[in-house]
Each structure stands twice: as structure tokens, then as C-alpha cells.
N, C-alpha and C positions, 0 to 999 in steps of 0.2 A: 224606858228611860231617856231621862232629858238630862241635858245639860244646862249649868248656870254658871252664872258668874257677877257677884256682887263686888263693889269695890269704889274707891275713889281714886282721884288722881293728878297731876300738878296744872290738869284744865279743870276740875271739876272742886276743887279744894285746896285753902292756902295752907303754909306749911305749917301755921299755929296748929291746924285741924290733923294733918298728915303726920305729924311726929307725936301725937295724942296716941292715934290708931298703933304708930308705929310697932310691930310686930320683934322683939331682941332675938337675935341667931339663938340666946342660951332657950331660948322661952316657947319657940317654934314648934318643937315636938308635941308639948302641953298644949297648946291652941289645937293642933293636928288632933288629936286623939278628944279634945275636947268637942272642935266642929263635927269630926266624923261620928261623936257620939250622939250628935243629935238624932231624935227618930225620925225627923225627915229628910236627914243627910245620908249617902249611901257611899260615894267617895267623893277627896275634896285634898284640893292642892292648894298652898295660901302663900303668895307672892309679896311679900315685902321690900319696899329699898324708897329711895329717898325721893322717890316721885310719883308712888305708886301703893295702897295695898289694896291686894284683890283676894277675894275669897272665889275660887273656880269649884264647882261641883257637880257630882250627877246625883238626879234625886227622883224618885217616881211620880212626885208630881211636884214644879219648879216653885207656886207659890208658898204652900207653908215651908219649903224648905228655904226660900231666901226669907221668908218673914224670920225662922229660928235663927239663920244666920246675922240675919239684920239684930237682932235682940241681943242675942250673946254679944255681938261686940258693942253695942250700945253700954249694956250692964257690964262686962270686962273693962272696957275703957272710962268709965263714968261719964257717956254722952248720953246725954238728954235726949230722950225721945223726938226724930224728928228733927233735932240740932244740926246731923248731919246730912249733906243731898250724898246720899248713894247711887250709883248709875247702876240697874239691873237690867242684865243680858240677858236672854235666852236662846239653846238650841242653835241654830247658824250664826245668828247674831253676836253669841257667846265666843264661837268658834272663831268665827272673822278677826274680835275682837282679840283674843289670843294670837293670833296670827299676825296682826299687826304688832300686837307687844313685842314677840319673838322677833320683829322683822324690823325695830327699831323704829316705826312709822308713828307708832303712839307716844315716841320718848319727848322730853324738853328740847333735845338738839336731836332733830331727825336722823337718821341713818347711824344712831351711835351704839357701838358693839358692846358696851359691856351688858345692857338687858338679857342679849342672847342667854351669858353664863348665868344670870341672876334667874332668868327661868330653868335654868338646868339644872342648877341647884335648889331652889323652888321644887321641883319635881322629883330630882335623886331624893331629896330628904323625906318629900308625900309618901314615895316609894316606900323607902327603906322604914318606917313606920308602918305601913301595908293599910294606909289611908287612899290609896290611888288601887284600881282593879282595872278590868278589861276597857271600860269604858273611857277613862279616864287617860290610862295608860296611853289608848292608840290615837287619842286627842292628843297629847303633848307630844307623843312620837312624832308625830304630822306636824305639828308645830316647830319643831328642829329642822326638818323638812324643808318646809315653807321658807323658813329664815334663812336657810341655806340657797335656797332657790332664789328668795330675794336679792343677798347682794351680790351674788354670783352671776346674773341677769340682768343686772338693770347699773346704774350709778350713782346711787343712795349713799353711797359712803362720802363721796368726794366732799373735800372741806371740810370742815371740824366735825368730829364724829363721837365727841364724849363730852360731856361735861366740865371733867379736866381741860381739855383744848379751850373751853369756851372761856373758861377762868381768866386760862393764858390770854385770851384774846383781851379781856378786861383788864387784865395789867400793862398790855403791851395798851390801849388806849389810854390808858392814865399817866404810863412814864413816855411812851412815844418810843422808847428804843430800852428791851430790858438788861443791855450789856451794862454791866458793874454793878445791878438790882442784888441783893441780899436778900434772900428768901428764907423763911424758916415754917415747917411743913409741919402741923401736928395730926399723930395719926400715920401710919406704916403700912394701911391698907391697900386694897387694888385702885381706890379713887386718886389718895394720895399720890402713889407709886406714878402715874400716868398724868397728872399735874404738873410734878415733879422734873418726870423725863422730858414733858413739854418745854416746861420752864426754859430747862438748861438746854434744849435743841435749838430755842430762839435768844440764846447768850446770857442768859441768868449767872452771874460768874459765882456766888458762894452760896450754897444751899447748906441748913442747918434742918436738921431731923428732931423730931424727939417723938416719942413713944411713951404709953405703960410699958409696955415690954423693948428694955434695950435692947436685946439681940436682933430685935426687927427693924430698932430704927437704925443699928448698926450695917446692916443687913443690905439695907436701901440707902444708908450714906454711901455704902463704899461702891453700889450700881454706880452713884450719879457724882465720885470725888468729891462729896461733902463730908460734915461732919455731924456728930449725932450726938448729942446731950441727953443725959437724963429727965423724965418729964418733972423730976419737981425742979430742976432749973430753966424752964425755957424760959420762964417771968424774968427773971435776969439778964437774959439775953435778947428780950424782946426790944430792948433800946436799940439794937446795936443792927434791925433789919428794916429793909423798907418791906417787903410785903409778907405777911402771914395769912395760908393758907391752913385752915382746921378742917380735919375730915375723921372724927373720931367715931369711936362707938357710945360715947358715953352719955348714959340719962341724962345729966344736968348740964349746966354749964361750964366752962373750964376756963373758956377768956370772962373775965368779969370787966363791968367798969375800971373798978378799983384799980385791977393788973395793968389796964391801958392807960390809965390817969400815971401810972407811976412811970411808965415805961416813956412818958410823953416830956415828963416832968426833967428826966435825962435826955432829952433830944429836941431842944426848942427850934421851933421855926421849923422843923423836919416835918412832913406829912408820915402818915404811916395808914396801908391800905389792907384791910383785913377781908377775905373774901371766906365766907362760910359753906361751904358745902355738904354738912351731915345735916342727915335729919334721924332723931330730934337735933336742935341748934345747938352748935357747938358754943356759941359767941352771944352775948348778953347784948339783948337789941338796945339798953342805954348806950353801949359804945358809941353810938353815932351822935351822941350827945357831946363827947370828948372831944373838943378844939383840934381839928388837925388830922383828927383819925375817921378815918371814912369805911363803914362797913358794907357789904353786898352779901346778902344770904341766897340761896339755890333758886328762889320766885324770882327775884329779880336776875337773875343770869335768862330767865327767860325769853329778857326782851333784845341782847344780845342776839341769841338764837334765832328769834323771828327777825331781824335783819337779813341774815343772808335764807331765810324761807322760801322767799321768793324764786332763788336759783333752784330751789328743790323742786318746785312745785309740777314741774312737768315729771321729773322722775317718781314725785309719789304716785302719780296717777297710773305712771307704768306697773309703780309696784302694787298699786291695788289691783291693776287688771291680771297680774300674776296670782294672787289672792284671789280673786274672782274665780280666773280661770281653774285652779287648782281645787275649789269649793264646790265648782260646776261639775267638774270631773267626779272628785270621790264621795261628795254630797254627806249632807247629817246623818244619814241613814246609814251611811258603812258605821258609825260607830255604835248603832244601836244593838243591843243585845237583852232578850226580853230576859227577865228574871224576878223574882221577890225579896225581898228583904235586903241585908247587907249583905253586899256580895263577897265572894272570898277569892284572896290573890288569887291573882292563873299565870303560871308558870307560862306557858305557851306565848304571851303577851307580853310578860317581867322582862326587863332585861337590867341588867349588873349596870349597863353604861346607858343613861337616860339620853343618851343622843343616838339611838338605836334608830331608825329610822321603819315605817310598815308598808311595805310593798313598793314598786318601783312609781317615779315622780309619771306625772301626765307631761306630753311634751310641752313645750311653749316654743313661741317663738322670741 
């Protein structure tokens, strides 16, 4: 049995490609069943976030498994063969990649913490759908151990460690000082929550939260001493804010050029800055053509993240050393289990808690 990873991320594919391949949460179980049902694939986990779409798998023969998964993604998401430059990783290289992902080393913002929870959730869903067995169970449990080890033994989390924090850095570059700024948050998910919290901590005095679920908007607004409005009303309030941060799970543009033009007519000579941290994108790129409206998407945040990368290079080397030592101690062979055909779930290695760790960790200095 061998391990493989097929995917794209923010370094290998533009946001246009990533949003076309993005797997919605409500459709994740269906895609897991479809990929797991491919003849060449024995186990699978699908990880889909703003910055990556990756399929991890276990197979008797990697080449045919990778080819079948690639064909499935191309056909399902209507991508022309060869149009997407997927990376293909096998065995120890794939394990090393997953460990770096779980540790936040492969993220847009190095050291960010959201990805750890996203990996755990992806694994938990795959496990509940019986798409994993002994091989991927061991691998992902080890990735959680490594992720925790990297964060507790290095300083990789120093500085801005989330996309939300980087978005706030951008707002500060624009305004110089966020004190007195009025901010609208579209979407009440975890990304919106962390961004809003960072904005408040840096001086934003007025927060408006809008979400399709009004109860969630009220909950987040209450935490931030802000105000919740119904989703149908956000356009009427857009003329009164300085910054719009959008991070919903909508499959189409919710902030249109027409809506922004209407807001700008009601705010002559005042600039409006819009930060789109959603994939698929929430904001129509044509918004950038509206006078005094400035749009930044998630790919453009990479430049801000890159500014602080040099300071983290030393820590990055240390983190990779931790992962290298772990792999040398454990070895990919420890995951292998001889079997033929589709594996059956094994209660001895499955755990209701995906943070379960398999065995003691090797010592590190």
C-alpha cells in the first residue's frame, strides 16, 4: 500500500483555478464517496480550503490512482485535460507535505493556525464517511502530532498568523490608523470572526455584521459590540462604511459592480476598500473599475505575507528539521499494511476524536 497526494494550492494555481475546483462543504461527502469508489483508490481524504484543494489517498499502485483522481476532478469540475497543473506526491514526499500543511508551513501566511483545524475537520468527515482505514488513519493522526510539536517547540507563530490578521495589516496600510474606521463584515464564519476580532483589537470603532443566517450575525456582532443587519440590507448600509471584508460560502459573486457603484454615489470623494478573502470569490473583479473603490482578493494578500517571510525563514528551517526528524524516526514504512482490495474500517486505529495521536513522539531538542 502506498500514499499519494494530488492537488493545487496558492503557490501552484491562481484563485480562478482554485475556486473552480473548490469542494463545498455540503458536497464533500458525495465527492469522498465518488473518489473512494474509484477502482484504483483504497482510502481517501479531501482537503478543500481557500488556499488549496488536495486529495490524499492510499492505493496499491499510485500511478493509476493519481490518474483516476485527476480524471475525476477534471471531468467533475469541467476542467480541460492539462489545464490544471496538479502537483503529484507519493509516499514520504506526500507525508512530508501533509505534515507541513498541518503545521502551517505551506500556508499563504506561514505559521497560521486555521489550517490545523481544517485538516482535522477534513479527516473527521472522511473517517465518518468510512473513506479511511488503517493507513490514512495513522498518517493523519501523526500529522496532528507533528503540527502540535512544531507549534510548541518553535516560534513559527510569532507575528501575523492568519489570513484575517494579514487582511487587517492591509487595512492599516491603507488608513494608517484604524481608529474610527467603520467596517462591514459579510459572513459570520471563523475567517470573518478572526478578521473582525483583529480589526476591533486595532481600533475599529464600528462593526456591522451581515450573514444569511441572521442568528449567527447577531451572535458575532454581540461578541464585538457591533450591530447585525439582515443580508438583504447590506447594500443599503455599504455607503456608510470604510472597509468591507467579505468571506462567505456563496457559489457566486455577492458584491457586484452595480452595488458598489450605488454605494459610491452616496459617498462622494470617500474611498471604499474591499477585502475579498473568500474562495470562490465573493466580489466581482470589475469592482476595481469603480472610481475610488479598491479591491484586494486573497491572492493579493500573499504580497503582504511575503513581506514578513524573511523574518520567519530561520524558524521555517527549524520546523522542517522537526518534521524531518519525525519522519526519520517513524518512517513511511510504519504506515504500511499489506492488504488487497478495498480496506475495511479498523476500530483499533479509528478514533471518534481525530486529534488522537498514534504512539509517543520522538524526542527533539
